[in-house]
N, C-alpha and C positions, 0 to 999 in steps of 0.2 A: 394187246398182242403187239408185237413187234415191226415194224414198219420197214421196208427197205433203208428210209433218209437214215433212221436210228442206225443200222448195220453200215451203212455209209461213213457218217458220222464216229464211229467207232473205228473202222477202218483207217479213216484220216490218220487218227491219233495214234495209232502201233507207228512204232519204228521200223526203218526203212530192209532192216534186218530178217524182220518175221510176215513182209508180204509176201515173201514167195512160198512160206507154210501155207499161209493163209489161200491163198491163188492154189493150192494145191489138195487143199480138204473143201475148196468150194468143187473145183473141178471134179475130185472124188465123190463129193453127195449127189450131183446132177449127175453124173456117170451110172451110181447105184440107183439112183431115182429111173429111169431109162432101161436097166436093167430086169425092173422090178413087173410080172405080166399083169396086165390089168383084170382082174376079175370080175365077168358078167354075176349080178346076183340076181337070182330066179323066186320069183313071188308066186305061191301057189295059194288064192283065195276061198278056193274052193267054190267057185260061182257057178251060175249053171249054163255057161257058155266055155267051160275048160274043155268039155270033150268033143266040143260040135264041130263037127268041120264048117267054117265059117263061109269058104270060097261056094259051097254047094248050097249054103243057105243063101248065098248073097243072090244067086241066080233065080231062086224058086219065085 
């Protein structure tokens, strides 16, 4: 897995004329990630409490 330090070292090696492009790329990646809606996963393990009203059972 690549670490942030390794990426920083590679960016430091780049010529100055490419820094603007790298910055735009990084900004677009972070903006793209924030636009992706978070998906909730739902699991159905078919347990005995799946169809049970827990509130009513808790006060019995």
